[in-house]
C-alpha positions as CSV (number, residue, x, y, z in Angstrom):
1,M,63.1,-23.0,-58.6
2,N,63.4,-26.8,-58.5
3,F,59.7,-26.9,-57.8
4,I,58.9,-25.0,-61.0
5,F,61.0,-27.3,-63.1
6,I,59.2,-30.4,-61.8
7,F,55.8,-28.7,-62.2
8,V,56.5,-27.9,-65.9
9,I,57.7,-31.4,-66.7
10,L,54.7,-33.0,-65.0
11,T,52.4,-30.7,-66.9
12,I,54.0,-31.5,-70.3
13,L,53.7,-35.2,-69.6
14,I,50.1,-35.0,-68.6
15,I,49.2,-32.9,-71.6
16,S,51.2,-35.1,-74.1
17,N,49.5,-38.3,-72.8
18,K,46.1,-36.6,-73.1
19,L,45.1,-37.4,-69.6
20,F,43.2,-34.1,-69.5
21,L,41.1,-32.6,-72.1
22,F,41.5,-29.0,-72.7
23,N,38.0,-27.6,-72.4
24,E,36.9,-24.3,-71.0
25,E,36.6,-25.5,-67.4
26,F,40.1,-27.0,-67.4
27,L,41.6,-24.0,-68.9
28,I,40.0,-21.7,-66.3
29,L,41.2,-24.1,-63.6
30,L,44.7,-24.1,-65.0
31,S,44.8,-20.3,-65.3
32,F,43.5,-19.9,-61.8
33,C,46.2,-22.3,-60.4
34,C,48.9,-20.4,-62.3
35,F,47.6,-17.1,-61.0
36,C,47.6,-18.4,-57.4
37,F,51.1,-19.8,-57.9
38,I,52.4,-16.5,-59.3
39,I,50.7,-14.5,-56.6
40,Y,52.2,-16.8,-53.9
41,T,55.7,-16.5,-55.3
42,K,55.7,-12.8,-56.0
43,L,53.5,-11.4,-53.2
44,G,53.9,-14.2,-50.5
45,D,56.5,-12.3,-48.5
46,Q,54.5,-9.0,-48.6
47,L,51.3,-10.8,-47.6
48,E,53.1,-12.7,-44.8
49,N,54.5,-9.4,-43.5
50,R,51.1,-7.7,-43.7
51,F,49.4,-10.6,-41.8
52,K,52.2,-10.5,-39.2
53,N,51.7,-6.8,-38.8
54,K,47.9,-7.3,-38.5
55,T,48.4,-10.1,-35.9
56,L,50.8,-7.9,-33.9
57,E,48.2,-5.1,-34.0
58,L,45.4,-7.5,-33.0
59,E,47.6,-8.9,-30.3
60,K,48.4,-5.4,-28.9
61,L,44.7,-4.5,-29.1
62,F,43.8,-7.7,-27.3
63,L,46.4,-7.1,-24.6
64,S,45.3,-3.5,-24.1
65,S,41.7,-4.6,-23.9
66,L,42.7,-7.3,-21.4
67,N,44.6,-4.7,-19.3
68,I,41.5,-2.5,-19.4
69,I,39.3,-5.4,-18.3
70,V,41.8,-6.3,-15.5
71,A,41.7,-2.7,-14.3
72,N,37.9,-2.6,-14.4
73,L,37.8,-5.9,-12.5
74,T,40.2,-4.7,-9.8
75,K,38.1,-1.5,-9.5
76,K,35.0,-3.6,-9.1
77,K,36.7,-5.9,-6.6
78,K,37.7,-2.8,-4.5
79,L,34.1,-1.5,-4.9
80,N,32.7,-4.9,-3.7
81,A,35.1,-4.8,-0.7
82,K,33.9,-1.3,0.1
83,L,30.3,-2.4,-0.3
84,K,30.9,-5.4,2.1
85,Y,32.5,-3.0,4.6
86,F,29.5,-0.6,4.3
87,K,27.1,-3.5,4.6
88,N,28.8,-4.5,7.8
89,I,28.7,-0.9,9.1
90,Y,25.1,-0.6,8.1
91,L,24.2,-3.9,9.9
92,S,26.0,-2.8,13.1
93,L,24.2,0.6,12.8
94,K,20.9,-1.2,12.4
95,K,21.6,-3.4,15.4
96,Y,22.6,-0.3,17.5
97,Y,19.5,1.6,16.4
98,L,17.2,-1.3,17.2
99,E,18.8,-1.7,20.7
100,F,18.5,2.1,21.2
101,S,14.9,2.2,20.1
102,K,14.1,-0.7,22.4
103,Q,15.7,0.9,25.4
104,F,14.1,4.3,24.5
105,L,10.6,2.7,24.3
106,V,11.1,0.9,27.6
107,E,12.2,4.1,29.3
108,L,9.3,6.0,27.6
109,L,6.8,3.4,28.9
110,I,8.2,3.7,32.4
111,Y,8.1,7.5,32.3
112,K,4.5,7.5,30.9
113,N,3.4,5.0,33.5
114,N,4.9,7.1,36.3
115,Q,3.4,10.3,34.9
116,E,0.0,8.6,34.5
117,K,0.1,7.4,38.1
118,S,1.0,10.9,39.4
119,N,-1.7,12.4,37.1
120,F,-4.2,9.9,38.4
121,L,-3.4,10.7,42.0
122,F,-3.6,14.4,41.3
123,K,-7.0,13.9,39.6
124,L,-8.2,11.7,42.4
125,I,-7.3,14.3,45.0
126,T,-8.9,17.0,42.9
127,F,-12.0,15.0,42.4
128,S,-12.2,14.2,46.1
129,T,-12.1,18.0,46.9
130,F,-14.7,18.7,44.2
131,E,-16.9,16.0,45.7
132,K,-16.7,17.4,49.2
133,D,-17.4,20.9,47.9
134,Y,-20.2,19.7,45.8
135,L,-21.7,17.8,48.7
136,K,-21.5,20.9,50.9
137,F,-23.1,22.9,48.1
138,I,-26.0,20.4,47.6
139,T,-26.7,20.2,51.3
140,L,-26.8,24.0,51.5
141,L,-29.2,24.1,48.6
142,L,-31.3,21.4,50.1
143,T,-31.5,23.1,53.5
144,K,-32.5,26.4,51.8
145,K,-35.2,24.7,49.8
146,L,-36.5,22.8,52.8
147,N,-36.6,26.0,54.8
148,Q,-38.5,27.7,52.0
149,I,-40.9,24.8,51.8
150,N,-41.4,24.9,55.5
151,K,-42.1,28.6,55.5
152,I,-44.6,28.2,52.7
153,L,-46.3,25.4,54.4
154,N,-46.5,27.3,57.6
155,F,-47.8,30.3,55.8
156,F,-50.6,28.3,54.2
157,N,-51.3,26.5,57.3
158,L,-51.8,29.6,59.3
159,I,-53.3,31.9,56.8
160,V,-55.0,29.7,54.3
161,K,-56.4,26.6,55.8
162,I,-56.4,24.1,53.0
163,K,-57.1,20.5,53.8
164,K,-54.6,19.1,51.5
165,I,-51.7,21.2,53.0
166,Q,-52.9,20.2,56.5
167,T,-52.8,16.6,55.5
168,I,-49.2,17.0,54.2
169,M,-48.2,18.6,57.4
170,K,-49.6,15.8,59.4
171,I,-47.8,13.2,57.3
172,N,-44.5,15.2,57.8
173,R,-45.0,15.2,61.5
174,I,-45.7,11.5,61.6
175,S,-42.5,10.8,59.6
176,L,-40.5,13.0,61.9
177,I,-41.9,11.2,64.9
178,K,-41.0,7.9,63.3
179,K,-37.4,9.1,62.7
180,I,-37.0,10.1,66.3
């Protein structure tokens, strides 16, 4: 109340001394200042309570959002820890798989090499027997053919006396004599 009394006295002094001219702008300013003063005095407590309530609500919302963020961050931290654990498990599994694959390939190569050697020996023996049988077969065929040729030559030599055949016979005899 003391403030109002001082304000009124100052206003009267300023007006009476004509320090301000009362034009439209000054009157609007003066009425706006009075309006602000009245609103502050009459509604100040209500506005202050309303702003306090709003700040408390905002503070609660902020704290709840912070709690939600903390909960999400702890979940993500646990998830990251699990991911690191799974990464380590995966790396050890990869290492085991590589070692197992390496050992398997070495054993497979040894097995294939031994199998190839045994197959080669079997094929070599089989080929050797085929070669012997084929050699017998060829010699048998050759002897048959040579006997037939000899019979034909003898036949022509005895029955048909052709000079060409007689010449061949003589050459054959000479070659036989040279071999002996």
